[in-house]
C-alpha positions in Angstrom: -24.4 -9.0 34.7 -21.8 -9.1 32.0 -20.7 -5.7 30.6 -18.8 -5.6 27.4 -17.0 -2.5 26.2 -16.3 -2.5 22.5 -15.5 -0.4 19.6 -16.9 -0.3 16.1 -15.1 -2.4 13.5 -13.7 -4.8 16.1 -14.1 -8.4 14.9 -13.7 -9.8 18.4 -16.4 -7.4 19.7 -18.7 -9.0 17.2 -17.6 -12.5 18.1 -18.0 -12.0 21.8 -21.6 -10.8 21.3 -22.3 -13.9 19.2 -20.9 -16.1 21.9 -23.1 -14.5 24.5 -26.2 -14.7 22.3 -25.5 -18.4 21.5 -25.1 -19.2 25.2 -28.1 -17.0 26.3 -25.8 -14.9 28.4 -27.4 -11.6 29.3 -25.0 -8.7 28.7 -24.8 -5.0 28.2 -22.7 -3.8 25.3 -21.2 -0.3 25.6 -19.8 1.3 22.4 -16.7 3.2 23.4 -17.0 5.5 20.4 -19.5 7.2 22.7 -17.3 9.4 24.9 -19.3 8.7 28.1 -18.8 5.0 27.7 -15.1 5.4 27.0 -14.7 7.6 30.1 -16.6 5.1 32.2 -14.3 2.3 31.0 -11.2 4.4 31.9 -12.6 4.9 35.4 -13.2 1.2 35.8 -9.9 0.0 34.4 -6.5 1.2 35.5 -4.5 -0.9 33.1 -4.2 -1.0 29.3 -7.4 -0.8 27.3 -8.1 -3.4 24.7 -11.3 -4.5 23.1 -13.5 -6.1 23.8 -13.1 -5.4 27.5 -15.3 -7.6 29.7 -16.6 -7.2 33.3 -18.7 -9.6 35.3 -20.5 -7.4 37.8 -17.6 -5.3 39.1 -14.8 -7.8 38.4 -12.6 -7.2 35.3 -12.5 -10.5 33.4 -10.2 -9.4 30.6 -10.6 -9.6 26.9 -12.1 -12.0 24.4 -9.9 -15.1 25.2 -10.1 -14.4 28.9 -13.9 -14.3 28.7 -14.1 -17.6 26.8 -12.0 -19.2 29.5 -14.0 -17.6 32.2 -17.4 -18.8 31.0 -16.0 -22.3 30.6 -15.2 -22.3 34.3 -18.6 -21.0 35.5 -21.6 -23.2 36.0 -24.5 -22.5 33.6 -26.4 -19.4 34.6 -23.8 -18.0 37.0 -22.9 -15.3 34.5 -26.5 -14.1 34.5 -26.4 -13.6 38.3 -27.2 -10.0 39.1 -25.4 -10.0 42.4 
């Protein structure tokens, strides 16, 4: 499962959701203006926080460009794998 942490007003957060929708990638979007989501992200990530911040299962993928490069390397459907 892809998890995207984003923030309101972020153009790359909007773009990354469009990419996922266009490629039929299942994802969960967590708005970090909600304090519980922000605290969850801080617990998951020990480095700097930028948006959108993307995880595939428990692996931190990175940010928008990192995610685009990551999905290019995966075989179709691998990003929807729940394991």
